[in-house]
All heavy atoms as TSV, in Angstrom:
chain	resi	resn	atom	element	x	y	z
A	1	MET	N	N	-45.801	-106.228	93.612
A	1	MET	CA	C	-45.281	-107.356	94.351
A	1	MET	C	C	-45.189	-108.573	93.427
A	1	MET	O	O	-46.008	-108.751	92.550
A	1	MET	CB	C	-46.193	-107.717	95.505
A	1	MET	CG	C	-46.344	-106.678	96.552
A	1	MET	SD	S	-46.850	-107.480	98.067
A	1	MET	CE	C	-45.388	-107.173	98.995
A	2	THR	N	N	-44.232	-109.386	93.699
A	2	THR	CA	C	-44.087	-110.609	92.926
A	2	THR	C	C	-44.926	-111.713	93.548
A	2	THR	O	O	-45.147	-111.743	94.761
A	2	THR	CB	C	-42.613	-111.054	92.875
A	2	THR	OG1	O	-42.172	-111.281	94.203
A	2	THR	CG2	C	-41.760	-110.013	92.198
A	3	ARG	N	N	-45.373	-112.600	92.714
A	3	ARG	CA	C	-46.214	-113.711	93.184
A	3	ARG	C	C	-45.329	-114.883	93.565
A	3	ARG	O	O	-44.510	-115.331	92.780
A	3	ARG	CB	C	-47.162	-114.109	92.069
A	3	ARG	CG	C	-48.114	-115.168	92.470
A	3	ARG	CD	C	-49.084	-115.428	91.356
A	3	ARG	NE	N	-49.678	-116.732	91.605
A	3	ARG	CZ	C	-50.169	-117.499	90.688
A	3	ARG	NH1	N	-50.151	-117.113	89.445
A	3	ARG	NH2	N	-50.683	-118.665	90.985
A	4	ARG	N	N	-45.489	-115.348	94.788
A	4	ARG	CA	C	-44.714	-116.503	95.258
A	4	ARG	C	C	-45.488	-117.776	95.038
A	4	ARG	O	O	-46.669	-117.859	95.330
A	4	ARG	CB	C	-44.408	-116.372	96.741
A	4	ARG	CG	C	-43.141	-115.630	97.004
A	4	ARG	CD	C	-42.809	-115.593	98.449
A	4	ARG	NE	N	-42.752	-116.929	99.015
A	4	ARG	CZ	C	-42.674	-117.167	100.299
A	4	ARG	NH1	N	-42.645	-116.180	101.138
A	4	ARG	NH2	N	-42.628	-118.399	100.761
A	5	GLU	N	N	-44.816	-118.764	94.523
A	5	GLU	CA	C	-45.431	-120.080	94.344
A	5	GLU	C	C	-45.271	-120.885	95.632
A	5	GLU	O	O	-44.216	-120.855	96.251
A	5	GLU	CB	C	-44.766	-120.827	93.189
A	5	GLU	CG	C	-44.980	-120.165	91.851
A	5	GLU	CD	C	-46.435	-120.178	91.428
A	5	GLU	OE1	O	-47.136	-121.155	91.724
A	5	GLU	OE2	O	-46.856	-119.200	90.811
A	6	PRO	N	N	-46.285	-121.606	96.039
A	6	PRO	CA	C	-46.204	-122.376	97.285
A	6	PRO	C	C	-45.510	-123.723	97.125
A	6	PRO	O	O	-45.866	-124.694	97.758
A	6	PRO	CB	C	-47.670	-122.560	97.662
A	6	PRO	CG	C	-48.379	-122.571	96.369
A	6	PRO	CD	C	-47.618	-121.619	95.473
A	7	ALA	N	N	-44.519	-123.799	96.239
A	7	ALA	CA	C	-43.844	-125.074	96.002
A	7	ALA	C	C	-43.104	-125.558	97.246
A	7	ALA	O	O	-43.047	-126.751	97.518
A	7	ALA	CB	C	-42.878	-124.941	94.837
A	8	GLY	N	N	-42.551	-124.633	98.008
A	8	GLY	CA	C	-41.840	-125.017	99.220
A	8	GLY	C	C	-42.755	-125.645	100.250
A	8	GLY	O	O	-42.386	-126.580	100.953
A	9	SER	N	N	-43.973	-125.136	100.338
A	9	SER	CA	C	-44.902	-125.687	101.327
A	9	SER	C	C	-45.309	-127.114	100.966
A	9	SER	O	O	-45.543	-127.935	101.834
A	9	SER	CB	C	-46.134	-124.795	101.449
A	9	SER	OG	O	-46.839	-124.763	100.230
A	10	TYR	N	N	-45.381	-127.413	99.664
A	10	TYR	CA	C	-45.683	-128.787	99.263
A	10	TYR	C	C	-44.529	-129.713	99.621
A	10	TYR	O	O	-44.746	-130.865	99.961
A	10	TYR	CB	C	-45.984	-128.874	97.766
A	10	TYR	CG	C	-47.261	-128.182	97.376
A	10	TYR	CD1	C	-47.276	-127.237	96.367
A	10	TYR	CD2	C	-48.453	-128.469	98.016
A	10	TYR	CE1	C	-48.440	-126.601	96.009
A	10	TYR	CE2	C	-49.626	-127.832	97.669
A	10	TYR	CZ	C	-49.609	-126.896	96.659
A	10	TYR	OH	O	-50.761	-126.275	96.316
A	11	GLY	N	N	-43.317	-129.206	99.543
A	11	GLY	CA	C	-42.157	-130.005	99.926
A	11	GLY	C	C	-42.168	-130.325	101.409
A	11	GLY	O	O	-41.889	-131.451	101.821
A	12	HIS	N	N	-42.508	-129.339	102.216
A	12	HIS	CA	C	-42.581	-129.551	103.663
A	12	HIS	C	C	-43.728	-130.499	104.011
A	12	HIS	O	O	-43.587	-131.345	104.888
A	12	HIS	CB	C	-42.763	-128.230	104.406
A	12	HIS	CG	C	-41.602	-127.314	104.299
A	12	HIS	ND1	N	-40.307	-127.707	104.532
A	12	HIS	CD2	C	-41.528	-126.006	103.966
A	12	HIS	CE1	C	-39.496	-126.695	104.361
A	12	HIS	NE2	N	-40.219	-125.641	104.008
A	13	LEU	N	N	-44.846	-130.336	103.327
A	13	LEU	CA	C	-45.984	-131.204	103.581
A	13	LEU	C	C	-45.654	-132.645	103.190
A	13	LEU	O	O	-46.061	-133.587	103.866
A	13	LEU	CB	C	-47.198	-130.700	102.805
A	13	LEU	CG	C	-48.555	-131.188	103.232
A	13	LEU	CD1	C	-48.821	-130.852	104.692
A	13	LEU	CD2	C	-49.629	-130.579	102.363
A	14	GLY	N	N	-44.890	-132.807	102.126
A	14	GLY	CA	C	-44.446	-134.143	101.726
A	14	GLY	C	C	-43.534	-134.769	102.761
A	14	GLY	O	O	-43.595	-135.979	103.019
A	15	CYS	N	N	-42.694	-133.947	103.367
A	15	CYS	CA	C	-41.810	-134.432	104.439
A	15	CYS	C	C	-42.621	-134.885	105.652
A	15	CYS	O	O	-42.340	-135.942	106.225
A	15	CYS	CB	C	-40.869	-133.313	104.871
A	15	CYS	SG	S	-39.184	-133.607	104.414
A	16	VAL	N	N	-43.603	-134.102	106.017
A	16	VAL	CA	C	-44.460	-134.465	107.152
A	16	VAL	C	C	-45.213	-135.757	106.848
A	16	VAL	O	O	-45.327	-136.645	107.703
A	16	VAL	CB	C	-45.442	-133.318	107.471
A	16	VAL	CG1	C	-46.507	-133.761	108.450
A	16	VAL	CG2	C	-44.686	-132.124	108.014
A	17	ALA	N	N	-45.690	-135.888	105.610
A	17	ALA	CA	C	-46.407	-137.102	105.222
A	17	ALA	C	C	-45.500	-138.322	105.292
A	17	ALA	O	O	-45.909	-139.385	105.763
A	17	ALA	CB	C	-46.972	-136.947	103.814
A	18	ALA	N	N	-44.260	-138.166	104.844
A	18	ALA	CA	C	-43.315	-139.288	104.903
A	18	ALA	C	C	-43.004	-139.668	106.346
A	18	ALA	O	O	-42.889	-140.860	106.674
A	18	ALA	CB	C	-42.036	-138.930	104.164
A	19	LEU	N	N	-42.879	-138.678	107.217
A	19	LEU	CA	C	-42.632	-138.964	108.635
A	19	LEU	C	C	-43.821	-139.676	109.270
A	19	LEU	O	O	-43.638	-140.614	110.059
A	19	LEU	CB	C	-42.327	-137.675	109.386
A	19	LEU	CG	C	-40.936	-137.096	109.166
A	19	LEU	CD1	C	-40.828	-135.726	109.838
A	19	LEU	CD2	C	-39.873	-138.028	109.690
A	20	LEU	N	N	-45.036	-139.232	108.934
A	20	LEU	CA	C	-46.230	-139.899	109.464
A	20	LEU	C	C	-46.305	-141.338	108.981
A	20	LEU	O	O	-46.617	-142.252	109.753
A	20	LEU	CB	C	-47.487	-139.150	109.037
A	20	LEU	CG	C	-47.820	-137.864	109.776
A	20	LEU	CD1	C	-48.997	-137.169	109.110
A	20	LEU	CD2	C	-48.138	-138.154	111.221
A	21	LEU	N	N	-46.024	-141.542	107.701
A	21	LEU	CA	C	-46.089	-142.885	107.137
A	21	LEU	C	C	-45.055	-143.797	107.780
A	21	LEU	O	O	-45.368	-144.893	108.248
A	21	LEU	CB	C	-45.876	-142.811	105.623
A	21	LEU	CG	C	-45.897	-144.120	104.859
A	21	LEU	CD1	C	-47.276	-144.742	104.929
A	21	LEU	CD2	C	-45.498	-143.893	103.421
A	22	THR	N	N	-43.827	-143.336	107.838
A	22	THR	CA	C	-42.750	-144.149	108.413
A	22	THR	C	C	-42.956	-144.380	109.905
A	22	THR	O	O	-42.819	-145.503	110.392
A	22	THR	CB	C	-41.394	-143.473	108.179
A	22	THR	OG1	O	-41.252	-143.181	106.795
A	22	THR	CG2	C	-40.252	-144.346	108.623
A	23	GLY	N	N	-43.297	-143.306	110.616
A	23	GLY	CA	C	-43.517	-143.431	112.053
A	23	GLY	C	C	-44.690	-144.333	112.385
A	23	GLY	O	O	-44.631	-145.135	113.314
A	24	GLY	N	N	-45.767	-144.210	111.622
A	24	GLY	CA	C	-46.930	-145.057	111.858
A	24	GLY	C	C	-46.640	-146.520	111.602
A	24	GLY	O	O	-47.056	-147.389	112.365
A	25	LEU	N	N	-45.921	-146.797	110.518
A	25	LEU	CA	C	-45.573	-148.194	110.238
A	25	LEU	C	C	-44.641	-148.760	111.299
A	25	LEU	O	O	-44.814	-149.887	111.755
A	25	LEU	CB	C	-44.927	-148.303	108.854
A	25	LEU	CG	C	-45.872	-148.203	107.674
A	25	LEU	CD1	C	-45.089	-148.201	106.368
A	25	LEU	CD2	C	-46.874	-149.332	107.680
A	26	LEU	N	N	-43.647	-147.970	111.686
A	26	LEU	CA	C	-42.693	-148.429	112.697
A	26	LEU	C	C	-43.387	-148.676	114.035
A	26	LEU	O	O	-43.160	-149.709	114.675
A	26	LEU	CB	C	-41.569	-147.407	112.853
A	26	LEU	CG	C	-40.394	-147.828	113.702
A	26	LEU	CD1	C	-39.621	-148.938	112.994
A	26	LEU	CD2	C	-39.483	-146.652	113.949
A	27	LEU	N	N	-44.231	-147.741	114.458
A	27	LEU	CA	C	-44.929	-147.903	115.727
A	27	LEU	C	C	-45.918	-149.063	115.691
A	27	LEU	O	O	-46.066	-149.789	116.675
A	27	LEU	CB	C	-45.660	-146.617	116.101
A	27	LEU	CG	C	-44.790	-145.500	116.665
A	27	LEU	CD1	C	-45.589	-144.222	116.778
A	27	LEU	CD2	C	-44.216	-145.893	118.014
A	28	SER	N	N	-46.588	-149.241	114.545
A	28	SER	CA	C	-47.555	-150.338	114.479
A	28	SER	C	C	-46.863	-151.694	114.479
A	28	SER	O	O	-47.416	-152.673	114.962
A	28	SER	CB	C	-48.444	-150.198	113.247
A	28	SER	OG	O	-47.704	-150.398	112.069
A	29	LEU	N	N	-45.661	-151.763	113.941
A	29	LEU	CA	C	-44.941	-153.039	113.941
A	29	LEU	C	C	-44.299	-153.349	115.302
A	29	LEU	O	O	-44.232	-154.501	115.707
A	29	LEU	CB	C	-43.856	-153.031	112.867
A	29	LEU	CG	C	-44.357	-153.107	111.425
A	29	LEU	CD1	C	-43.192	-152.960	110.464
A	29	LEU	CD2	C	-45.090	-154.406	111.173
A	30	THR	N	N	-43.831	-152.310	115.997
A	30	THR	CA	C	-43.108	-152.559	117.241
A	30	THR	C	C	-43.995	-152.500	118.482
A	30	THR	O	O	-43.837	-153.311	119.387
A	30	THR	CB	C	-41.961	-151.547	117.413
A	30	THR	OG1	O	-42.486	-150.226	117.379
A	30	THR	CG2	C	-40.923	-151.725	116.334
A	31	VAL	N	N	-44.914	-151.548	118.546
A	31	VAL	CA	C	-45.685	-151.338	119.772
A	31	VAL	C	C	-47.042	-152.036	119.700
A	31	VAL	O	O	-47.302	-152.968	120.435
A	31	VAL	CB	C	-45.878	-149.827	120.049
A	31	VAL	CG1	C	-46.667	-149.626	121.328
A	31	VAL	CG2	C	-44.530	-149.137	120.153
A	32	ALA	N	N	-47.891	-151.554	118.822
A	32	ALA	CA	C	-49.241	-152.126	118.729
A	32	ALA	C	C	-49.847	-151.770	117.389
A	32	ALA	O	O	-49.430	-150.825	116.735
A	32	ALA	CB	C	-50.118	-151.583	119.856
A	33	GLU	N	N	-50.833	-152.517	116.995
A	33	GLU	CA	C	-51.491	-152.255	115.717
A	33	GLU	C	C	-52.358	-151.005	115.743
A	33	GLU	O	O	-52.781	-150.523	114.701
A	33	GLU	CB	C	-52.345	-153.453	115.321
A	33	GLU	CG	C	-51.527	-154.661	114.939
A	33	GLU	CD	C	-52.409	-155.817	114.512
A	33	GLU	OE1	O	-53.610	-155.606	114.298
A	33	GLU	OE2	O	-51.862	-156.923	114.388
A	34	SER	N	N	-52.622	-150.464	116.916
A	34	SER	CA	C	-53.475	-149.285	117.009
A	34	SER	C	C	-52.811	-148.041	116.416
A	34	SER	O	O	-53.478	-147.042	116.179
A	34	SER	CB	C	-53.854	-149.017	118.465
A	34	SER	OG	O	-52.696	-148.771	119.222
A	35	TRP	N	N	-51.517	-148.088	116.166
A	35	TRP	CA	C	-50.802	-146.960	115.571
A	35	TRP	C	C	-50.873	-146.980	114.052
A	35	TRP	O	O	-50.343	-146.094	113.387
A	35	TRP	CB	C	-49.350	-146.958	116.011
A	35	TRP	CG	C	-49.176	-146.531	117.423
A	35	TRP	CD1	C	-49.078	-147.350	118.506
A	35	TRP	CD2	C	-49.110	-145.202	117.911
A	35	TRP	NE1	N	-48.947	-146.606	119.640
A	35	TRP	CE2	C	-48.959	-145.282	119.306
A	35	TRP	CE3	C	-49.171	-143.953	117.315
A	35	TRP	CZ2	C	-48.867	-144.147	120.098
A	35	TRP	CZ3	C	-49.067	-142.829	118.107
A	35	TRP	CH2	C	-48.923	-142.923	119.483
A	36	PHE	N	N	-51.519	-147.974	113.477
A	36	PHE	CA	C	-51.561	-148.111	112.025
A	36	PHE	C	C	-52.315	-146.965	111.361
A	36	PHE	O	O	-52.034	-146.612	110.216
A	36	PHE	CB	C	-52.182	-149.459	111.644
A	36	PHE	CG	C	-52.014	-149.794	110.195
A	36	PHE	CD1	C	-50.758	-150.053	109.678
A	36	PHE	CD2	C	-53.104	-149.826	109.352
A	36	PHE	CE1	C	-50.591	-150.352	108.343
A	36	PHE	CE2	C	-52.948	-150.126	108.018
A	36	PHE	CZ	C	-51.686	-150.393	107.516
A	37	TRP	N	N	-53.259	-146.322	112.063
A	37	TRP	CA	C	-54.000	-145.201	111.503
A	37	TRP	C	C	-53.069	-144.052	111.156
A	37	TRP	O	O	-53.334	-143.279	110.240
A	37	TRP	CB	C	-55.084	-144.719	112.468
A	37	TRP	CG	C	-54.548	-144.201	113.761
A	37	TRP	CD1	C	-54.341	-144.916	114.898
A	37	TRP	CD2	C	-54.135	-142.870	114.042
A	37	TRP	NE1	N	-53.811	-144.108	115.874
A	37	TRP	CE2	C	-53.673	-142.842	115.372
A	37	TRP	CE3	C	-54.094	-141.700	113.300
A	37	TRP	CZ2	C	-53.185	-141.682	115.974
A	37	TRP	CZ3	C	-53.609	-140.539	113.907
A	37	TRP	CH2	C	-53.170	-140.547	115.229
A	38	LEU	N	N	-51.962	-143.926	111.889
A	38	LEU	CA	C	-50.988	-142.873	111.608
A	38	LEU	C	C	-50.339	-143.101	110.248
A	38	LEU	O	O	-50.139	-142.156	109.482
A	38	LEU	CB	C	-49.939	-142.861	112.715
A	38	LEU	CG	C	-49.038	-141.651	112.845
A	38	LEU	CD1	C	-49.868	-140.425	113.170
A	38	LEU	CD2	C	-48.012	-141.879	113.921
A	39	ALA	N	N	-50.033	-144.340	109.929
A	39	ALA	CA	C	-49.449	-144.666	108.629
A	39	ALA	C	C	-50.453	-144.411	107.510
A	39	ALA	O	O	-50.079	-143.918	106.442
A	39	ALA	CB	C	-48.987	-146.114	108.609
A	40	LEU	N	N	-51.715	-144.731	107.742
A	40	LEU	CA	C	-52.736	-144.479	106.722
A	40	LEU	C	C	-52.918	-142.991	106.461
A	40	LEU	O	O	-53.092	-142.566	105.317
A	40	LEU	CB	C	-54.065	-145.110	107.147
A	40	LEU	CG	C	-54.113	-146.632	107.119
A	40	LEU	CD1	C	-55.457	-147.125	107.617
A	40	LEU	CD2	C	-53.830	-147.148	105.729
A	41	THR	N	N	-52.856	-142.193	107.516
A	41	THR	CA	C	-52.939	-140.739	107.366
A	41	THR	C	C	-51.761	-140.216	106.560
A	41	THR	O	O	-51.926	-139.373	105.672
A	41	THR	CB	C	-52.980	-140.062	108.751
A	41	THR	OG1	O	-54.048	-140.612	109.509
A	41	THR	CG2	C	-53.132	-138.576	108.632
A	42	GLY	N	N	-50.573	-140.702	106.863
A	42	GLY	CA	C	-49.384	-140.288	106.112
A	42	GLY	C	C	-49.463	-140.678	104.656
A	42	GLY	O	O	-49.084	-139.911	103.771
A	43	PHE	N	N	-49.987	-141.874	104.375
A	43	PHE	CA	C	-50.122	-142.318	102.991
A	43	PHE	C	C	-51.117	-141.447	102.233
A	43	PHE	O	O	-50.866	-141.049	101.084
A	43	PHE	CB	C	-50.554	-143.785	102.946
A	43	PHE	CG	C	-50.682	-144.316	101.559
A	43	PHE	CD1	C	-49.556	-144.614	100.816
A	43	PHE	CD2	C	-51.929	-144.510	100.995
A	43	PHE	CE1	C	-49.670	-145.097	99.523
A	43	PHE	CE2	C	-52.047	-144.995	99.719
A	43	PHE	CZ	C	-50.921	-145.292	98.976
A	44	ALA	N	N	-52.248	-141.136	102.859
A	44	ALA	CA	C	-53.251	-140.291	102.209
A	44	ALA	C	C	-52.702	-138.888	101.954
A	44	ALA	O	O	-52.907	-138.310	100.881
A	44	ALA	CB	C	-54.506	-140.220	103.072
A	45	LEU	N	N	-51.981	-138.341	102.914
A	45	LEU	CA	C	-51.401	-137.016	102.763
A	45	LEU	C	C	-50.335	-137.003	101.673
A	45	LEU	O	O	-50.277	-136.080	100.856
A	45	LEU	CB	C	-50.817	-136.559	104.096
A	45	LEU	CG	C	-50.366	-135.119	104.216
A	45	LEU	CD1	C	-51.531	-134.183	103.945
A	45	LEU	CD2	C	-49.804	-134.867	105.602
A	46	MET	N	N	-49.519	-138.039	101.632
A	46	MET	CA	C	-48.473	-138.121	100.612
A	46	MET	C	C	-49.088	-138.254	99.219
A	46	MET	O	O	-48.607	-137.637	98.263
A	46	MET	CB	C	-47.558	-139.312	100.891
A	46	MET	CG	C	-46.316	-139.336	100.037
A	46	MET	SD	S	-45.234	-140.708	100.437
A	46	MET	CE	C	-44.743	-140.315	102.094
A	47	THR	N	N	-50.145	-139.022	99.097
A	47	THR	CA	C	-50.830	-139.162	97.813
A	47	THR	C	C	-51.397	-137.826	97.352
A	47	THR	O	O	-51.272	-137.458	96.179
A	47	THR	CB	C	-51.954	-140.208	97.928
A	47	THR	OG1	O	-51.389	-141.439	98.380
A	47	THR	CG2	C	-52.651	-140.418	96.615
A	48	ALA	N	N	-51.997	-137.091	98.260
A	48	ALA	CA	C	-52.564	-135.785	97.916
A	48	ALA	C	C	-51.481	-134.795	97.494
A	48	ALA	O	O	-51.653	-134.055	96.520
A	48	ALA	CB	C	-53.352	-135.236	99.100
A	49	VAL	N	N	-50.371	-134.780	98.208
A	49	VAL	CA	C	-49.274	-133.856	97.874
A	49	VAL	C	C	-48.723	-134.168	96.491
A	49	VAL	O	O	-48.522	-133.261	95.673
A	49	VAL	CB	C	-48.155	-133.924	98.940
A	49	VAL	CG1	C	-46.892	-133.246	98.453
A	49	VAL	CG2	C	-48.626	-133.288	100.231
A	50	HIS	N	N	-48.495	-135.433	96.200
A	50	HIS	CA	C	-47.954	-135.796	94.887
A	50	HIS	C	C	-48.957	-135.518	93.772
A	50	HIS	O	O	-48.564	-135.121	92.668
A	50	HIS	CB	C	-47.508	-137.253	94.867
A	50	HIS	CG	C	-46.202	-137.459	95.561
A	50	HIS	ND1	N	-45.011	-137.042	95.037
A	50	HIS	CD2	C	-45.908	-138.004	96.761
A	50	HIS	CE1	C	-44.033	-137.347	95.863
A	50	HIS	NE2	N	-44.559	-137.930	96.928
A	51	ALA	N	N	-50.237	-135.698	94.027
A	51	ALA	CA	C	-51.254	-135.404	93.014
A	51	ALA	C	C	-51.274	-133.909	92.693
A	51	ALA	O	O	-51.319	-133.524	91.523
A	51	ALA	CB	C	-52.624	-135.859	93.503
A	52	VAL	N	N	-51.199	-133.065	93.708
A	52	VAL	CA	C	-51.193	-131.619	93.486
A	52	VAL	C	C	-49.935	-131.201	92.741
A	52	VAL	O	O	-49.993	-130.390	91.806
A	52	VAL	CB	C	-51.320	-130.864	94.834
A	52	VAL	CG1	C	-51.032	-129.395	94.669
A	52	VAL	CG2	C	-52.699	-131.078	95.428
A	53	LYS	N	N	-48.798	-131.747	93.120
A	53	LYS	CA	C	-47.555	-131.418	92.421
A	53	LYS	C	C	-47.610	-131.819	90.955
A	53	LYS	O	O	-47.186	-131.063	90.076
A	53	LYS	CB	C	-46.367	-132.125	93.082
A	53	LYS	CG	C	-45.854	-131.463	94.316
A	53	LYS	CD	C	-44.618	-132.209	94.796
A	53	LYS	CE	C	-43.966	-131.536	95.947
A	53	LYS	NZ	N	-42.759	-132.245	96.389
A	54	ASP	N	N	-48.131	-133.003	90.662
A	54	ASP	CA	C	-48.195	-133.467	89.280
A	54	ASP	C	C	-49.168	-132.651	88.444
A	54	ASP	O	O	-48.896	-132.352	87.284
A	54	ASP	CB	C	-48.563	-134.946	89.231
A	54	ASP	CG	C	-47.439	-135.837	89.739
A	54	ASP	OD1	O	-46.276	-135.367	89.764
A	54	ASP	OD2	O	-47.718	-136.995	90.097
A	55	VAL	N	N	-50.300	-132.269	89.013
A	55	VAL	CA	C	-51.252	-131.435	88.291
A	55	VAL	C	C	-50.631	-130.084	87.972
A	55	VAL	O	O	-50.762	-129.571	86.856
A	55	VAL	CB	C	-52.561	-131.278	89.102
A	55	VAL	CG1	C	-53.425	-130.154	88.556
A	55	VAL	CG2	C	-53.335	-132.579	89.098
A	56	ARG	N	N	-49.934	-129.503	88.914
A	56	ARG	CA	C	-49.289	-128.213	88.674
A	56	ARG	C	C	-48.202	-128.335	87.618
A	56	ARG	O	O	-48.027	-127.452	86.785
A	56	ARG	CB	C	-48.709	-127.662	89.966
A	56	ARG	CG	C	-49.796	-127.429	91.008
A	56	ARG	CD	C	-49.302	-126.684	92.169
A	56	ARG	NE	N	-49.505	-125.283	91.800
A	56	ARG	CZ	C	-48.777	-124.291	92.241
A	56	ARG	NH1	N	-47.798	-124.526	93.055
A	56	ARG	NH2	N	-49.019	-123.065	91.871
A	57	ARG	N	N	-47.465	-129.440	87.634
A	57	ARG	CA	C	-46.412	-129.656	86.645
A	57	ARG	C	C	-47.008	-129.810	85.249
A	57	ARG	O	O	-46.492	-129.261	84.275
A	57	ARG	CB	C	-45.595	-130.887	87.004
A	57	ARG	CG	C	-44.378	-131.069	86.123
A	57	ARG	CD	C	-43.582	-132.285	86.509
A	57	ARG	NE	N	-43.190	-132.252	87.912
A	57	ARG	CZ	C	-43.180	-133.321	88.698
A	57	ARG	NH1	N	-43.555	-134.493	88.219
A	57	ARG	NH2	N	-42.803	-133.227	89.944
A	58	LEU	N	N	-48.118	-130.546	85.140
A	58	LEU	CA	C	-48.776	-130.706	83.844
A	58	LEU	C	C	-49.331	-129.387	83.320
A	58	LEU	O	O	-49.266	-129.108	82.126
A	58	LEU	CB	C	-49.893	-131.736	83.946
A	58	LEU	CG	C	-49.457	-133.194	83.988
A	58	LEU	CD1	C	-50.666	-134.087	84.232
A	58	LEU	CD2	C	-48.764	-133.583	82.705
A	59	ARG	N	N	-49.879	-128.572	84.200
A	59	ARG	CA	C	-50.404	-127.272	83.778
A	59	ARG	C	C	-49.292	-126.374	83.241
A	59	ARG	O	O	-49.492	-125.675	82.260
A	59	ARG	CB	C	-51.111	-126.582	84.934
A	59	ARG	CG	C	-52.462	-127.120	85.212
A	59	ARG	CD	C	-53.146	-126.294	86.273
A	59	ARG	NE	N	-54.428	-126.875	86.622
A	59	ARG	CZ	C	-55.157	-126.486	87.635
A	59	ARG	NH1	N	-54.722	-125.516	88.420
A	59	ARG	NH2	N	-56.315	-127.057	87.889
A	60	THR	N	N	-48.140	-126.379	83.886
A	60	THR	CA	C	-47.051	-125.534	83.408
A	60	THR	C	C	-46.505	-126.044	82.075
A	60	THR	O	O	-46.124	-125.252	81.224
A	60	THR	CB	C	-45.918	-125.442	84.433
A	60	THR	OG1	O	-45.443	-126.754	84.747
A	60	THR	CG2	C	-46.368	-124.744	85.692
A	61	ARG	N	N	-46.473	-127.341	81.866
A	61	ARG	CA	C	-46.026	-127.876	80.578
A	61	ARG	C	C	-46.993	-127.534	79.457
A	61	ARG	O	O	-46.576	-127.211	78.364
A	61	ARG	CB	C	-45.863	-129.410	80.663
A	61	ARG	CG	C	-44.638	-129.826	81.388
A	61	ARG	CD	C	-44.490	-131.335	81.311
A	61	ARG	NE	N	-43.378	-131.781	82.114
A	61	ARG	CZ	C	-43.085	-133.042	82.328
A	61	ARG	NH1	N	-43.844	-133.985	81.808
A	61	ARG	NH2	N	-42.049	-133.372	83.065
A	62	ARG	N	N	-48.278	-127.615	79.742
A	62	ARG	CA	C	-49.276	-127.304	78.716
A	62	ARG	C	C	-49.249	-125.822	78.363
A	62	ARG	O	O	-49.396	-125.457	77.207
A	62	ARG	CB	C	-50.671	-127.702	79.172
A	62	ARG	CG	C	-50.886	-129.173	79.121
A	62	ARG	CD	C	-52.314	-129.521	79.435
A	62	ARG	NE	N	-52.501	-130.947	79.419
A	62	ARG	CZ	C	-53.605	-131.543	79.757
A	62	ARG	NH1	N	-54.628	-130.827	80.179
A	62	ARG	NH2	N	-53.705	-132.857	79.703
A	63	SER	N	N	-49.094	-124.953	79.353
A	63	SER	CA	C	-49.061	-123.518	79.070
A	63	SER	C	C	-47.765	-123.132	78.354
A	63	SER	O	O	-47.752	-122.218	77.553
A	63	SER	CB	C	-49.237	-122.716	80.352
A	63	SER	OG	O	-48.141	-122.935	81.224
A	64	ALA	N	N	-46.677	-123.841	78.615
A	64	ALA	CA	C	-45.419	-123.549	77.928
A	64	ALA	C	C	-45.449	-124.053	76.486
A	64	ALA	O	O	-44.845	-123.469	75.593
A	64	ALA	CB	C	-44.262	-124.192	78.672
A	65	ALA	N	N	-46.199	-125.132	76.223
A	65	ALA	CA	C	-46.268	-125.697	74.881
A	65	ALA	C	C	-47.174	-124.874	73.978
A	65	ALA	O	O	-47.028	-124.897	72.763
A	65	ALA	CB	C	-46.783	-127.135	74.943
A	66	SER	N	N	-48.141	-124.133	74.532
A	66	SER	CA	C	-49.070	-123.372	73.696
A	66	SER	C	C	-48.467	-122.110	73.162
A	66	SER	O	O	-47.601	-121.544	73.543
A	66	SER	CB	C	-50.310	-122.952	74.447
A	66	SER	OG	O	-50.722	-123.844	75.384
C-alpha cells in the first residue's frame, strides 16, 4: 500500500480555523463581546495548523538537501 500524506486534512483544518476566526470576530463586533472566544479558538487553531505545515516543509527540505 502507498502511504498517504495528511496534507489535505491540514488544508481543511485551516479552512475551519479561518471560518472560526472570521465568524467569531464578526459575531463579537455585531452581536456581543461574548462571541470573542470563538475568534480566539480560530486563531489558536490557525496558528497550530501553520506551525505543523511549516515544520513538515522544513523536514522535507532538510531530507532533500542531505
